[in-house]
N, C-alpha and C positions, 0 to 999 in steps of 0.2 A: 503494500501499498502506499501510495505517495506521503512524504511527510509535506504537512499543509503549515502553510507560515504565513503570517499575519503582519503587514508592516505598515504599523499604526503613527501616522505623523501630521506635519504639517505641510508647506507648500516646498519642502525642499523633497517631500516623500511625494507629494504631486507631478514635480517637477518643474515647477516656474523658472522659465528663461530669465535671467539676474539682466535688468534693464528693459525689461519687454512690457507690453500692456496686458497683461495677463496671458501670456502664451506659455506653452509646454510644450518640453521635450516629447520627441517621439518614443513609443514604448522602449525602443533598442536602444537609446540614448540616456533614459534616465538610471538611476541607480538600480530600481526595482526591476526593470525589464534586463537590464544587463546580468542581474543577478539568477535571474530565470534561465537564461542561456549559460550561465556559467554552470549553476548546477545541474541542471538537465531534467529528464524525466521522472527521475526519481524524487522531485520535490516540486510543491505547487506554491508560486507566491503570490500571495492576494494583496493587493495594492488599495491600501485604505489613508491616501494622502489627501490632505485637504487645507486650502491656504487659509490663513490666519488662526486656525487650528492653536488653541490653547492648551494647558493641563487642566485647569480649574476657571480662569477668568471668563467673562462673557463681555464679549466685542460689543461696544454701545452703537456702532455703527449701522444705519440702516441698511439692509440686506445683508448683514453679515451674523443673521442668527444660527443658533446651532454649533457654533465656533468652540463650544466649551469639551474637552476631550472626556472630560468625564460622565457627561450625561450621553455621550454615544456611545462611549467602547463598549460597554457591557453589553446591551443589544447588539453591537455590532460582533463580538466575539459569540454571540449567541446563533446571529445569521451566518456565522461561515464556521461553524463548528461541522466535523470536530479538528481541533486544531493541536500540533505539535510545538507551535514557538511563534509569541507575538514577539517583535520588535518594537521598540518602542522610542523615538526620537523626536521630542517634544524640548520645548522650554527657549525657542528664539521669538515667539510672538512675546511669551510672559514677560520678559527682559525690557517690551516698550515702555517707553516714560508712562502712559496713561494707567497702567496695573500700579505702578508706585511699590513693586516688591524688591527683598533682597535676594541675592542669590539662594542665601541658607533656607528662606521661607519658600521659595519656588523649588528648592529639593525635597524639603518637607511637605508640599504640596504633591508633588511626583509621589513618593512612597505613601503617603495618606490616602490620594482618591485613585490613582491609577495603579501602583503595584501591589498594594493591599485589596484594592476592589477586584482586582483580579484573581488573587489568592485567596480572598473568601467566597468567591462565588461557589455555586455548587458545580461539581464539574463532571458531570453526568458523561458527556463524552468526550473529554479530553482530559482524563485523570492524570497524566503524564504531562501536562502543559507546562512548558519552559520561557522564562522570559530574558529577551536581551535589553538591557539599556543602553543607547548611545548617547552620548553627548554629544549634542548640535555644534555647528561651527561657530568659530569665532565671531561676532559682529563689528563691521569696521563700522565706529561709531561716527565718524566722518562721513564717509560716505554716503551710509545709510539714513542720516540726518538730513541730508542732502537730497536726497532721492524721494524719500518719505515723510519729507516736511516734519512735523514735530513727533512723529512716533518714536525714535530713536533720538539719542543720543550718546555723551562721552559715557554716562554711566552705565548705558545698553552695553556698551563695547566690555567695560571692567566687568560687569554679572556675567557675560556671557562667559568670560574666560574664568571666573568662580565656579562657575556650575561644573566643571571638570571634576574638579576635589571632591564636590558635596556629592555629585552624580554618583561617582568610584564608592562613596559610603554607602549609600544608599544600596547601593547593588551587592555590595559584601555584605551589607546589614541582613537584607531580604533575601541572600541566595538566587539571585539574578546573576547572568552571565553580562559582560560590560566590555564596552568601545568606546573609543574616543575619537570622535570626526573634529575636533575643535580646530587642529591645523590645516585642515582641506580650505582651498583655494575658493573665496567668494568672487563673484563677477564684479561688473560697475558699480551696481547697488549696495555691495557692501553686506548683503544677507544672503543672497542666493547662490548656490553651488554653479560653477562652471561645467562646462560638458566633461572636462579632464578629470573633476573633482567627484562629477558621477560615477565615471569609471573606477576611480581611487576605491571610493567607497565601496560599490559594488564588490571589488577584489577584497577589500576588507571585511566585509559580512560577510563572504563567500569563506574566505580560511576560517572565522569564528565558526561559522554553522559546519563546517568538515568538523573541526575541532570537537564541536559539542557532538556530533555523532558519529563521528570517529569513521567518516570515508575519506 
């Protein structure tokens, strides 16, 4: 039976093209699609990337309803069961100025709402479900503040860097697998992965999955 892997994230899992007007990389160029090709037919990659998705915060902008990751995650898991692995890459939107959260608060929310939320649910069809936490990319505060008006600033960059240690701590505490994408290059808007970075992230995740399943 194929290993079923849910990739739950924001615009960098959606494949948002840096500097574009909500354009998306083709499936063979975004990391989830590349990952599927690398892993082959013994695995099924399920893409669940959504622009502006947060961990727990609600986006106040009209047309941005349903961006709270916690509200959507558990029904999402139920709809895709059985699952073997859930990959969580969130946090980039949480460092926005409007949410006014510290890095440690973001990590605490990740643990409380996302990780513990998954672990505390009834696992009728996914009794051996595992979780991989990925620290997202570093936000370039200068580029992001220019391209996204008042959404990001220098504090966003600092917090995005701080997430690495806090997320790693959460992974260790909750017995989750862990990767960091912090050092991957972002494009002209300072937030979204370049095409090359999508390739690199797919390779990193592929290696981790092979390590997990010893293939």
